[in-house]
N, CA and C atoms of all chains as a GROMACS GRO file, in nm:
protein
  504
    1MET      N    1   1.648   1.385  -0.462
    1MET     CA    2   1.465   1.394  -0.350
    1MET      C    3   1.493   1.360  -0.229
    2LYS      N    4   1.384   1.390  -0.196
    2LYS     CA    5   1.411   1.414  -0.086
    2LYS      C    6   1.252   1.282  -0.039
    3LYS      N    7   1.269   1.204   0.104
    3LYS     CA    8   1.148   1.154   0.133
    3LYS      C    9   1.110   1.216   0.278
    4VAL      N   10   1.044   1.256   0.269
    4VAL     CA   11   0.940   1.294   0.395
    4VAL      C   12   0.882   1.287   0.470
    5LYS      N   13   0.818   1.189   0.585
    5LYS     CA   14   0.738   1.145   0.645
    5LYS      C   15   0.681   1.200   0.743
    6VAL      N   16   0.534   1.223   0.709
    6VAL     CA   17   0.472   1.317   0.757
    6VAL      C   18   0.363   1.216   0.892
    7TYR      N   19   0.339   1.291   1.011
    7TYR     CA   20   0.298   1.181   1.119
    7TYR      C   21   0.141   1.312   1.164
    8VAL      N   22   0.041   1.290   1.150
    8VAL     CA   23  -0.078   1.350   1.191
    8VAL      C   24  -0.135   1.272   1.291
    9THR      N   25  -0.171   1.354   1.422
    9THR     CA   26  -0.208   1.278   1.510
    9THR      C   27  -0.310   1.378   1.556
   10LEU      N   28  -0.409   1.341   1.628
   10LEU     CA   29  -0.556   1.390   1.695
   10LEU      C   30  -0.511   1.465   1.767
   11ARG      N   31  -0.498   1.597   1.854
   11ARG     CA   32  -0.492   1.646   1.933
   11ARG      C   33  -0.556   1.624   2.039
   12GLU      N   34  -0.452   1.624   2.182
   12GLU     CA   35  -0.493   1.588   2.296
   12GLU      C   36  -0.647   1.576   2.348
   13SER      N   37  -0.668   1.681   2.341
   13SER     CA   38  -0.804   1.739   2.371
   13SER      C   39  -0.938   1.677   2.264
   14VAL      N   40  -0.908   1.625   2.129
   14VAL     CA   41  -1.046   1.572   2.071
   14VAL      C   42  -1.008   1.435   2.109
   15LEU      N   43  -1.181   1.428   2.134
   15LEU     CA   44  -1.197   1.290   2.115
   15LEU      C   45  -1.164   1.161   1.992
   16ASP      N   46  -1.120   1.038   2.024
   16ASP     CA   47  -1.103   0.955   1.925
   16ASP      C   48  -1.180   0.847   1.917
   17PRO      N   49  -1.306   0.865   1.838
   17PRO     CA   50  -1.376   0.723   1.856
   17PRO      C   51  -1.328   0.589   1.781
   18GLN      N   52  -1.257   0.633   1.647
   18GLN     CA   53  -1.195   0.516   1.615
   18GLN      C   54  -1.121   0.455   1.686
   19GLY      N   55  -1.019   0.492   1.777
   19GLY     CA   56  -0.921   0.461   1.832
   19GLY      C   57  -1.002   0.400   1.985
   20SER      N   58  -1.126   0.471   2.001
   20SER     CA   59  -1.174   0.374   2.128
   20SER      C   60  -1.231   0.238   2.064
   21ALA      N   61  -1.284   0.239   1.967
   21ALA     CA   62  -1.367   0.144   1.898
   21ALA      C   63  -1.217   0.021   1.882
   22VAL      N   64  -1.120   0.025   1.828
   22VAL     CA   65  -1.016  -0.037   1.851
   22VAL      C   66  -0.985  -0.089   1.976
   23MET      N   67  -0.962  -0.027   2.083
   23MET     CA   68  -0.932  -0.044   2.244
   23MET      C   69  -1.054  -0.170   2.242
   24GLY      N   70  -1.162  -0.131   2.220
   24GLY     CA   71  -1.273  -0.226   2.219
   24GLY      C   72  -1.268  -0.357   2.208
   25ALA      N   73  -1.235  -0.366   2.098
   25ALA     CA   74  -1.207  -0.460   2.033
   25ALA      C   75  -1.101  -0.558   2.052
   26LEU      N   76  -0.994  -0.484   2.114
   26LEU     CA   77  -0.833  -0.558   2.143
   26LEU      C   78  -0.876  -0.616   2.356
   27HIS      N   79  -0.992  -0.509   2.347
   27HIS     CA   80  -1.060  -0.600   2.479
   27HIS      C   81  -1.096  -0.738   2.474
   28SER      N   82  -1.202  -0.729   2.378
   28SER     CA   83  -1.298  -0.812   2.358
   28SER      C   84  -1.189  -0.940   2.325
   29MET      N   85  -1.078  -0.893   2.265
   29MET     CA   86  -0.979  -1.042   2.231
   29MET      C   87  -0.885  -1.086   2.306
   30ASN      N   88  -0.887  -1.004   2.452
   30ASN     CA   89  -0.871  -1.025   2.571
   30ASN      C   90  -0.695  -0.990   2.570
   31TYR      N   91  -0.690  -0.864   2.510
   31TYR     CA   92  -0.597  -0.777   2.539
   31TYR      C   93  -0.623  -0.663   2.585
   32ASN      N   94  -0.569  -0.701   2.752
   32ASN     CA   95  -0.684  -0.579   2.848
   32ASN      C   96  -0.540  -0.521   2.900
   33GLU      N   97  -0.427  -0.521   2.853
   33GLU     CA   98  -0.320  -0.471   2.904
   33GLU      C   99  -0.288  -0.322   2.805
   34VAL      N  100  -0.405  -0.276   2.695
   34VAL     CA  101  -0.459  -0.206   2.644
   34VAL      C  102  -0.507  -0.088   2.706
   35LYS      N  103  -0.410   0.009   2.733
   35LYS     CA  104  -0.544   0.122   2.820
   35LYS      C  105  -0.589   0.242   2.744
   36ASP      N  106  -0.493   0.273   2.621
   36ASP     CA  107  -0.547   0.370   2.516
   36ASP      C  108  -0.485   0.333   2.371
   37VAL      N  109  -0.596   0.397   2.293
   37VAL     CA  110  -0.574   0.391   2.170
   37VAL      C  111  -0.547   0.514   2.075
   38ARG      N  112  -0.490   0.561   1.989
   38ARG     CA  113  -0.513   0.697   1.922
   38ARG      C  114  -0.440   0.644   1.792
   39ILE      N  115  -0.536   0.677   1.713
   39ILE     CA  116  -0.500   0.616   1.607
   39ILE      C  117  -0.498   0.741   1.477
   40GLY      N  118  -0.394   0.751   1.366
   40GLY     CA  119  -0.367   0.914   1.326
   40GLY      C  120  -0.312   0.851   1.191
   41LYS      N  121  -0.250   0.937   1.110
   41LYS     CA  122  -0.213   0.893   0.958
   41LYS      C  123  -0.083   0.900   0.969
   42PHE      N  124  -0.028   0.888   0.858
   42PHE     CA  125   0.116   0.857   0.824
   42PHE      C  126   0.141   0.855   0.673
   43LEU      N  127   0.209   0.968   0.614
   43LEU     CA  128   0.237   1.003   0.488
   43LEU      C  129   0.378   1.013   0.441
   44GLU      N  130   0.391   0.939   0.365
   44GLU     CA  131   0.529   0.960   0.309
   44GLU      C  132   0.509   0.997   0.146
   45LEU      N  133   0.616   1.148   0.134
   45LEU     CA  134   0.574   1.201  -0.005
   45LEU      C  135   0.763   1.188  -0.046
   46GLN      N  136   0.734   1.172  -0.156
   46GLN     CA  137   0.893   1.177  -0.231
   46GLN      C  138   0.888   1.337  -0.283
   47ILE      N  139   0.965   1.361  -0.254
   47ILE     CA  140   0.982   1.522  -0.284
   47ILE      C  141   1.093   1.581  -0.370
   48GLU      N  142   1.138   1.623  -0.500
   48GLU     CA  143   1.211   1.662  -0.571
   48GLU      C  144   1.273   1.832  -0.491
   49GLU      N  145   1.406   1.820  -0.532
   49GLU     CA  146   1.465   1.946  -0.497
   49GLU      C  147   1.434   2.038  -0.599
   50SER      N  148   1.381   2.179  -0.533
   50SER     CA  149   1.363   2.251  -0.617
   50SER      C  150   1.414   2.393  -0.560
   51ASP      N  151   1.418   2.531  -0.595
   51ASP     CA  152   1.457   2.632  -0.559
   51ASP      C  153   1.366   2.679  -0.450
   52ARG      N  154   1.272   2.617  -0.431
   52ARG     CA  155   1.176   2.678  -0.310
   52ARG      C  156   1.229   2.571  -0.159
   53ASP      N  157   1.241   2.631  -0.063
   53ASP     CA  158   1.286   2.569   0.052
   53ASP      C  159   1.218   2.464   0.128
   54LEU      N  160   1.270   2.359   0.175
   54LEU     CA  161   1.204   2.206   0.119
   54LEU      C  162   1.094   2.220   0.270
   55ASP      N  163   1.138   2.295   0.360
   55ASP     CA  164   1.066   2.321   0.513
   55ASP      C  165   0.929   2.338   0.507
   56VAL      N  166   0.945   2.483   0.420
   56VAL     CA  167   0.844   2.597   0.351
   56VAL      C  168   0.761   2.534   0.320
   57LEU      N  169   0.823   2.426   0.233
   57LEU     CA  170   0.715   2.386   0.121
   57LEU      C  171   0.612   2.253   0.196
   58VAL      N  172   0.699   2.182   0.271
   58VAL     CA  173   0.645   2.048   0.351
   58VAL      C  174   0.495   2.112   0.460
   59LYS      N  175   0.548   2.241   0.526
   59LYS     CA  176   0.427   2.298   0.605
   59LYS      C  177   0.312   2.389   0.584
   60GLU      N  178   0.335   2.432   0.454
   60GLU     CA  179   0.281   2.458   0.362
   60GLU      C  180   0.131   2.339   0.318
   61MET      N  181   0.197   2.255   0.274
   61MET     CA  182   0.177   2.144   0.214
   61MET      C  183   0.038   2.092   0.346
   62CYS      N  184   0.097   2.056   0.432
   62CYS     CA  185   0.053   2.010   0.569
   62CYS      C  186  -0.072   2.091   0.595
   63GLU      N  187  -0.006   2.218   0.613
   63GLU     CA  188  -0.159   2.380   0.647
   63GLU      C  189  -0.232   2.360   0.572
   64LYS      N  190  -0.221   2.318   0.428
   64LYS     CA  191  -0.320   2.388   0.344
   64LYS      C  192  -0.424   2.238   0.304
   65LEU      N  193  -0.341   2.143   0.298
   65LEU     CA  194  -0.446   2.025   0.236
   65LEU      C  195  -0.440   1.932   0.321
   66LEU      N  196  -0.300   1.829   0.434
   66LEU     CA  197  -0.281   1.734   0.430
   66LEU      C  198  -0.340   1.709   0.597
   67THR      N  199  -0.296   1.819   0.679
   67THR     CA  200  -0.402   1.791   0.815
   67THR      C  201  -0.482   1.897   0.811
   68ASN      N  202  -0.594   1.879   0.933
   68ASN     CA  203  -0.658   1.970   0.981
   68ASN      C  204  -0.643   2.053   1.069
   69THR      N  205  -0.536   2.166   1.106
   69THR     CA  206  -0.495   2.194   1.194
   69THR      C  207  -0.585   2.260   1.348
   70VAL      N  208  -0.699   2.264   1.305
   70VAL     CA  209  -0.826   2.283   1.386
   70VAL      C  210  -0.804   2.181   1.545
   71ILE      N  211  -0.820   2.021   1.459
   71ILE     CA  212  -0.836   1.917   1.541
   71ILE      C  213  -0.687   1.824   1.546
   72GLU      N  214  -0.601   1.862   1.465
   72GLU     CA  215  -0.492   1.788   1.399
   72GLU      C  216  -0.357   1.859   1.432
   73ASP      N  217  -0.231   1.806   1.522
   73ASP     CA  218  -0.082   1.831   1.509
   73ASP      C  219  -0.054   1.727   1.447
   74TYR      N  220   0.062   1.771   1.375
   74TYR     CA  221   0.169   1.694   1.269
   74TYR      C  222   0.304   1.754   1.328
   75ARG      N  223   0.398   1.662   1.258
   75ARG     CA  224   0.522   1.634   1.299
   75ARG      C  225   0.584   1.588   1.189
   76TYR      N  226   0.708   1.598   1.141
   76TYR     CA  227   0.778   1.545   0.986
   76TYR      C  228   0.929   1.535   0.983
   77ASP      N  229   0.948   1.444   0.951
   77ASP     CA  230   1.106   1.404   0.959
   77ASP      C  231   1.115   1.417   0.801
   78VAL      N  232   1.281   1.450   0.776
   78VAL     CA  233   1.328   1.459   0.591
   78VAL      C  234   1.446   1.361   0.619
   79GLU      N  235   1.469   1.269   0.533
   79GLU     CA  236   1.519   1.215   0.462
   79GLU      C  237   1.594   1.208   0.340
   80GLU      N  238   1.671   1.146   0.325
   80GLU     CA  239   1.746   1.124   0.149
   80GLU      C  240   1.693   1.039   0.083
   81ALA      N  241   1.604   1.038  -0.018
   81ALA     CA  242   1.522   0.877  -0.016
   81ALA      C  243   1.630   0.794  -0.113
   82VAL      N  244   1.589   0.668  -0.108
   82VAL     CA  245   1.719   0.582  -0.184
   82VAL      C  246   1.680   0.542  -0.327
   83THR      N  247   1.745   0.567  -0.376
   83THR     CA  248   1.725   0.560  -0.500
   83THR      C  249   1.677   0.390  -0.564
   84LYS      N  250   1.566   0.338  -0.642
   84LYS     CA  251   1.594   0.218  -0.659
   84LYS      C  252   1.607   0.165  -0.806
   85MET      N  253   0.428   0.194   3.256
   85MET     CA  254   0.345   0.174   3.098
   85MET      C  255   0.430   0.210   3.012
   86LYS      N  256   0.376   0.151   2.903
   86LYS     CA  257   0.465   0.157   2.772
   86LYS      C  258   0.397   0.232   2.677
   87LYS      N  259   0.471   0.352   2.603
   87LYS     CA  260   0.417   0.360   2.521
   87LYS      C  261   0.443   0.329   2.323
   88VAL      N  262   0.340   0.269   2.226
   88VAL     CA  263   0.392   0.163   2.153
   88VAL      C  264   0.359   0.260   2.059
   89LYS      N  265   0.422   0.299   1.905
   89LYS     CA  266   0.372   0.336   1.810
   89LYS      C  267   0.421   0.256   1.722
   90VAL      N  268   0.286   0.262   1.667
   90VAL     CA  269   0.289   0.123   1.523
   90VAL      C  270   0.273   0.235   1.380
   91TYR      N  271   0.356   0.185   1.330
   91TYR     CA  272   0.333   0.238   1.187
   91TYR      C  273   0.301   0.118   1.074
   92VAL      N  274   0.176   0.161   0.992
   92VAL     CA  275   0.108   0.060   0.935
   92VAL      C  276   0.153   0.117   0.810
   93THR      N  277   0.188   0.050   0.679
   93THR     CA  278   0.238   0.152   0.533
   93THR      C  279   0.190   0.027   0.422
   94LEU      N  280   0.104   0.069   0.320
   94LEU     CA  281   0.109  -0.073   0.194
   94LEU      C  282   0.202  -0.074   0.187
   95ARG      N  283   0.196  -0.193   0.116
   95ARG     CA  284   0.342  -0.285   0.070
   95ARG      C  285   0.371  -0.199  -0.034
   96GLU      N  286   0.498  -0.199  -0.091
   96GLU     CA  287   0.544  -0.158  -0.215
   96GLU      C  288   0.425  -0.223  -0.348
   97SER      N  289   0.384  -0.335  -0.361
   97SER     CA  290   0.356  -0.396  -0.492
   97SER      C  291   0.213  -0.339  -0.503
   98VAL      N  292   0.112  -0.256  -0.386
   98VAL     CA  293  -0.009  -0.270  -0.366
   98VAL      C  294  -0.023  -0.083  -0.412
   99LEU      N  295  -0.127  -0.031  -0.497
   99LEU     CA  296  -0.178   0.096  -0.547
   99LEU      C  297  -0.220   0.130  -0.424
  100ASP      N  298  -0.193   0.224  -0.434
  100ASP     CA  299  -0.252   0.375  -0.321
  100ASP      C  300  -0.342   0.452  -0.383
  101PRO      N  301  -0.477   0.434  -0.393
  101PRO     CA  302  -0.574   0.525  -0.455
  101PRO      C  303  -0.573   0.658  -0.417
  102GLN      N  304  -0.547   0.655  -0.249
  102GLN     CA  305  -0.554   0.773  -0.150
  102GLN      C  306  -0.468   0.824  -0.186
  103GLY      N  307  -0.332   0.842  -0.168
  103GLY     CA  308  -0.203   0.882  -0.228
  103GLY      C  309  -0.225   0.943  -0.318
  104SER      N  310  -0.265   0.887  -0.490
  104SER     CA  311  -0.293   0.945  -0.561
  104SER      C  312  -0.375   1.013  -0.581
  105ALA      N  313  -0.474   1.026  -0.551
  105ALA     CA  314  -0.552   1.156  -0.534
  105ALA      C  315  -0.512   1.249  -0.438
  106VAL      N  316  -0.455   1.254  -0.316
  106VAL     CA  317  -0.339   1.371  -0.235
  106VAL      C  318  -0.252   1.456  -0.356
  107MET      N  319  -0.168   1.334  -0.453
  107MET     CA  320  -0.086   1.361  -0.493
  107MET      C  321  -0.144   1.473  -0.580
  108GLY      N  322  -0.248   1.429  -0.685
  108GLY     CA  323  -0.331   1.512  -0.749
  108GLY      C  324  -0.350   1.650  -0.737
  109ALA      N  325  -0.390   1.670  -0.588
  109ALA     CA  326  -0.436   1.751  -0.510
  109ALA      C  327  -0.358   1.876  -0.498
  110LEU      N  328  -0.253   1.810  -0.483
  110LEU     CA  329  -0.162   1.882  -0.420
  110LEU      C  330  -0.064   1.937  -0.553
  111HIS      N  331  -0.035   1.838  -0.687
  111HIS     CA  332   0.004   1.907  -0.820
  111HIS      C  333  -0.113   2.081  -0.867
  112SER      N  334  -0.219   2.018  -0.865
  112SER     CA  335  -0.333   2.130  -0.872
  112SER      C  336  -0.340   2.221  -0.773
  113MET      N  337  -0.250   2.252  -0.684
  113MET     CA  338  -0.181   2.368  -0.584
  113MET      C  339  -0.085   2.405  -0.598
  114ASN      N  340  -0.001   2.370  -0.713
  114ASN     CA  341   0.097   2.413  -0.807
  114ASN      C  342   0.266   2.338  -0.693
  115TYR      N  343   0.217   2.251  -0.621
  115TYR     CA  344   0.315   2.130  -0.567
  115TYR      C  345   0.348   2.052  -0.638
  116ASN      N  346   0.417   2.098  -0.732
  116ASN     CA  347   0.474   2.020  -0.899
  116ASN      C  348   0.618   1.888  -0.825
  117GLU      N  349   0.687   1.929  -0.723
  117GLU     CA  350   0.799   1.885  -0.662
  117GLU      C  351   0.776   1.769  -0.574
  118VAL      N  352   0.634   1.723  -0.574
  118VAL     CA  353   0.569   1.597  -0.522
  118VAL      C  354   0.586   1.502  -0.645
  119LYS      N  355   0.664   1.366  -0.589
  119LYS     CA  356   0.657   1.282  -0.722
  119LYS      C  357   0.583   1.165  -0.685
  120ASP      N  358   0.588   1.105  -0.556
  120ASP     CA  359   0.501   1.022  -0.480
  120ASP      C  360   0.447   1.062  -0.378
  121VAL      N  361   0.318   0.997  -0.323
  121VAL     CA  362   0.266   1.001  -0.192
  121VAL      C  363   0.197   0.893  -0.174
  122ARG      N  364   0.211   0.823  -0.054
  122ARG     CA  365   0.220   0.672   0.047
  122ARG      C  366   0.142   0.727   0.163
  123ILE      N  367  -0.004   0.671   0.164
  123ILE     CA  368  -0.069   0.716   0.302
  123ILE      C  369  -0.109   0.553   0.424
  124GLY      N  370  -0.039   0.590   0.499
  124GLY     CA  371  -0.036   0.435   0.603
  124GLY      C  372  -0.150   0.541   0.731
  125LYS      N  373  -0.131   0.427   0.844
  125LYS     CA  374  -0.187   0.457   0.940
  125LYS      C  375  -0.044   0.438   1.039
  126PHE      N  376  -0.064   0.560   1.127
  126PHE     CA  377  -0.003   0.554   1.248
  126PHE      C  378  -0.090   0.573   1.411
  127LEU      N  379  -0.043   0.446   1.491
  127LEU     CA  380  -0.116   0.409   1.609
  127LEU      C  381  -0.060   0.403   1.744
  128GLU      N  382  -0.100   0.508   1.792
  128GLU     CA  383  -0.036   0.492   1.986
  128GLU      C  384  -0.092   0.436   2.036
  129LEU      N  385  -0.022   0.336   2.093
  129LEU     CA  386  -0.096   0.251   2.229
  129LEU      C  387  -0.036   0.256   2.353
  130GLN      N  388  -0.122   0.254   2.443
  130GLN     CA  389  -0.060   0.306   2.586
  130GLN      C  390  -0.105   0.111   2.661
  131ILE      N  391   0.004   0.095   2.680
  131ILE     CA  392   0.041  -0.081   2.726
  131ILE      C  393   0.081  -0.096   2.889
  132GLU      N  394   0.022  -0.126   2.931
  132GLU     CA  395   0.018  -0.155   3.130
  132GLU      C  396   0.136  -0.289   3.134
  133GLU      N  397   0.273  -0.288   3.190
  133GLU     CA  398   0.272  -0.385   3.184
  133GLU      C  399   0.258  -0.519   3.277
  134SER      N  400   0.245  -0.606   3.183
  134SER     CA  401   0.213  -0.757   3.263
  134SER      C  402   0.282  -0.891   3.247
  135ASP      N  403   0.237  -1.004   3.272
  135ASP     CA  404   0.357  -1.084   3.247
  135ASP      C  405   0.397  -1.107   3.134
  136ARG      N  406   0.293  -1.120   2.992
  136ARG     CA  407   0.323  -1.137   2.895
  136ARG      C  408   0.394  -1.021   2.853
  137ASP      N  409   0.512  -1.091   2.766
  137ASP     CA  410   0.636  -1.016   2.696
  137ASP      C  411   0.603  -0.941   2.584
  138LEU      N  412   0.573  -0.805   2.599
  138LEU     CA  413   0.529  -0.682   2.532
  138LEU      C  414   0.518  -0.658   2.365
  139ASP      N  415   0.673  -0.789   2.308
  139ASP     CA  416   0.676  -0.762   2.180
  139ASP      C  417   0.572  -0.868   2.127
  140VAL      N  418   0.576  -0.992   2.145
  140VAL     CA  419   0.477  -1.078   2.188
  140VAL      C  420   0.312  -1.005   2.131
  141LEU      N  421   0.279  -0.986   2.264
  141LEU     CA  422   0.135  -0.902   2.231
  141LEU      C  423   0.181  -0.788   2.117
  142VAL      N  424   0.208  -0.704   2.120
  142VAL     CA  425   0.214  -0.597   1.964
  142VAL      C  426   0.200  -0.685   1.846
  143LYS      N  427   0.301  -0.753   1.814
  143LYS     CA  428   0.314  -0.853   1.721
  143LYS      C  429   0.156  -0.914   1.679
  144GLU      N  430   0.101  -1.017   1.849
  144GLU     CA  431  -0.057  -1.043   1.786
  144GLU      C  432  -0.129  -0.954   1.744
  145MET      N  433  -0.122  -0.807   1.834
  145MET     CA  434  -0.218  -0.744   1.831
  145MET      C  435  -0.236  -0.688   1.625
  146CYS      N  436  -0.127  -0.658   1.615
  146CYS     CA  437  -0.111  -0.616   1.463
  146CYS      C  438  -0.148  -0.719   1.388
  147GLU      N  439  -0.120  -0.823   1.387
  147GLU     CA  440  -0.143  -0.930   1.247
  147GLU      C  441  -0.281  -1.005   1.312
  148LYS      N  442  -0.314  -0.962   1.422
  148LYS     CA  443  -0.493  -1.023   1.420
  148LYS      C  444  -0.589  -0.911   1.406
  149LEU      N  445  -0.537  -0.796   1.436
  149LEU     CA  446  -0.616  -0.692   1.380
  149LEU      C  447  -0.589  -0.578   1.365
  150LEU      N  448  -0.468  -0.512   1.439
  150LEU     CA  449  -0.442  -0.348   1.331
  150LEU      C  450  -0.413  -0.336   1.217
  151THR      N  451  -0.355  -0.447   1.154
  151THR     CA  452  -0.303  -0.466   0.993
  151THR      C  453  -0.346  -0.555   0.924
  152ASN      N  454  -0.393  -0.576   0.807
  152ASN     CA  455  -0.389  -0.659   0.686
  152ASN      C  456  -0.267  -0.655   0.640
  153THR      N  457  -0.225  -0.803   0.670
  153THR     CA  458  -0.099  -0.872   0.650
  153THR      C  459  -0.066  -0.906   0.523
  154VAL      N  460  -0.193  -0.883   0.410
  154VAL     CA  461  -0.192  -0.927   0.255
  154VAL      C  462  -0.124  -0.803   0.208
  155ILE      N  463  -0.130  -0.702   0.229
  155ILE     CA  464  -0.139  -0.603   0.199
  155ILE      C  465  -0.040  -0.492   0.206
  156GLU      N  466  -0.054  -0.466   0.373
  156GLU     CA  467   0.030  -0.387   0.445
  156GLU      C  468   0.158  -0.482   0.537
  157ASP      N  469   0.222  -0.367   0.548
  157ASP     CA  470   0.341  -0.417   0.653
  157ASP      C  471   0.316  -0.291   0.786
  158TYR      N  472   0.403  -0.343   0.865
  158TYR     CA  473   0.388  -0.256   1.007
  158TYR      C  474   0.556  -0.210   1.076
  159ARG      N  475   0.564  -0.186   1.123
  159ARG     CA  476   0.686  -0.131   1.192
  159ARG      C  477   0.632  -0.070   1.369
  160TYR      N  478   0.688  -0.107   1.477
  160TYR     CA  479   0.664  -0.054   1.582
  160TYR      C  480   0.800   0.009   1.678
  161ASP      N  481   0.769   0.100   1.725
  161ASP     CA  482   0.897   0.173   1.865
  161ASP      C  483   0.805   0.136   1.948
  162VAL      N  484   0.884   0.130   2.083
  162VAL     CA  485   0.865   0.126   2.213
  162VAL      C  486   0.898   0.204   2.288
  163GLU      N  487   0.826   0.311   2.348
  163GLU     CA  488   0.906   0.414   2.450
  163GLU      C  489   0.852   0.392   2.592
  164GLU      N  490   0.903   0.473   2.713
  164GLU     CA  491   0.823   0.429   2.800
  164GLU      C  492   0.743   0.561   2.839
  165ALA      N  493   0.588   0.507   2.846
  165ALA     CA  494   0.509   0.606   2.865
  165ALA      C  495   0.530   0.756   2.965
  166VAL      N  496   0.515   0.890   2.933
  166VAL     CA  497   0.551   0.960   3.044
  166VAL      C  498   0.357   0.994   3.075
  167THR      N  499   0.403   0.985   3.195
  167THR     CA  500   0.312   0.990   3.306
  167THR      C  501   0.284   1.137   3.337
  168LYS      N  502   0.128   1.189   3.328
  168LYS     CA  503   0.108   1.295   3.316
  168LYS      C  504   0.034   1.359   3.473
   0.00000   0.00000   0.00000
């Protein structure tokens, strides 16, 4: 079993209204040191080993369902899942 | 300027209906290797150096605004921001 962590971020060129709203809220709370906020998604997938290649699988899932590649970028890390 | 990456995840004990929905969708697309999906948030903050301690600042912001500590956990990394 592998644990795959996927980080999805908006592309640089895309406006992030949610991030701007959070930055506005932080400024109103006197955290004026904050100069930019971008908000993305973080997904943790538990994936069972199979005869399909893990990298191919993760890329397909990201491109078909998990991200919108027009406005988002993604990267991922693979870890050995810890059995509990 | 520092770049702070904050990862917000639901606590283990909290149900993740969004994650379950995504897992259902992946199964219907024949990605049956996926055994669990948890969805969290990923925030990138650009923070200017000030006389306040960065760790104290980030923890305060996370606990007061960015996360709901009743149901969410968070962790963060600090990097030197790259000037563009």
